[in-house]
C-alpha positions in Angstrom: 115.2 126.5 100.5 116.0 122.7 101.2 114.8 120.9 104.2 114.4 124.5 105.8 117.7 125.0 105.1 119.4 128.6 104.1 122.1 129.7 102.8 123.8 131.1 106.1 122.8 128.1 107.4 125.0 125.6 104.7 127.6 128.1 104.6 127.8 127.6 109.0 127.7 123.7 108.4 129.9 123.9 105.5 132.5 125.9 107.8 132.5 123.5 111.2 132.5 120.1 108.5 135.8 122.2 107.4 137.1 122.5 110.8 136.4 119.1 112.1 137.3 116.9 108.9 140.4 119.1 108.7 142.6 120.5 105.7 144.1 117.1 104.7 141.0 115.1 104.4 139.2 118.3 103.3 139.6 117.8 99.6 139.1 114.3 99.5 135.8 115.0 100.6 135.3 117.5 98.4 135.6 115.2 95.5 134.2 112.6 96.8 130.6 115.1 97.7 130.8 116.1 93.8 130.8 112.2 92.8 127.6 111.7 94.7 126.1 114.9 92.9 127.2 114.3 90.0 126.1 109.9 89.9 122.3 111.7 92.1 121.9 113.8 88.9 122.3 111.0 86.6 119.8 108.8 88.7 117.5 111.6 88.0 117.7 112.2 84.1 117.9 107.8 83.5 114.5 107.7 85.6 113.2 110.8 84.1 114.4 109.0 80.8 113.0 105.8 81.7 109.6 107.2 82.8 109.6 109.4 79.4 109.6 106.1 77.9 107.8 104.4 79.2 104.6 106.4 79.0 105.4 107.7 75.4 103.7 110.9 74.1 101.2 111.1 76.7 104.3 111.9 79.1 104.5 115.7 78.1 101.0 116.3 78.3 100.6 115.3 81.5 100.2 117.9 84.4 102.2 117.6 86.8 101.1 120.1 89.6 98.1 117.7 90.0 99.5 114.8 90.6 101.1 116.7 93.7 100.1 115.3 96.9 101.2 118.6 98.7 98.0 119.9 97.5 96.1 117.4 99.5 96.2 119.3 102.8 93.4 117.1 104.8 92.5 120.4 107.1 91.9 122.1 103.9 89.4 119.6 102.3 87.9 119.0 105.7 87.0 122.7 106.2 86.2 122.9 102.8 83.6 119.8 103.4 82.1 121.0 106.3 81.7 124.9 105.1 79.9 123.4 101.8 76.3 124.7 102.0 75.1 123.8 98.6 71.4 122.5 98.6 72.9 118.9 98.1 75.1 119.1 100.8 71.6 120.1 102.8 69.6 117.7 101.0 72.2 114.6 101.5 72.1 115.5 105.4 68.3 115.6 105.9 68.3 111.7 104.1 70.7 110.7 106.4 69.1 111.9 108.8 65.9 110.7 108.0 66.9 107.0 107.5 68.8 106.7 110.6 65.3 107.7 112.1 63.0 105.4 110.0 65.8 102.8 111.1 66.3 103.4 115.0 62.0 103.0 114.4 61.6 100.0 112.2 61.4 97.2 114.5 64.0 93.8 112.7 62.6 91.2 111.0 64.4 88.5 113.8 66.5 89.0 116.7 70.4 87.5 116.1 69.9 84.0 118.2 66.7 83.2 117.4 64.8 81.1 114.2 63.9 83.2 111.3 60.6 83.3 110.7 59.3 81.2 107.5 57.0 82.3 105.0 54.7 79.0 105.3 52.3 79.8 101.6 56.1 79.6 99.8 56.8 76.2 101.0 
């Protein structure tokens, strides 16, 4: 399945394209499509070869599945983080709540716009 297209859909698109293009121009367009496909394949092979040359022997050791961005589903990551009930997560949440409470209870040393207090003994 390529972009959600099944074999049946691709055949239907091909038949409609053949009817629209017509039998006179169909061989020319089929040849152009074959050339385009061949050029795309050569480009991909060239990119793979260049990547292998630039990375050196480490290229074959890379686990490409770990680098697949599709594995990073934000919904799954958030769900796992919210459902995580480990002692460290609980301690982190309790510590953050304590810091927030402490910060709201403390009076700031000076308010913006006022002159900051000076230590007379240090001068």
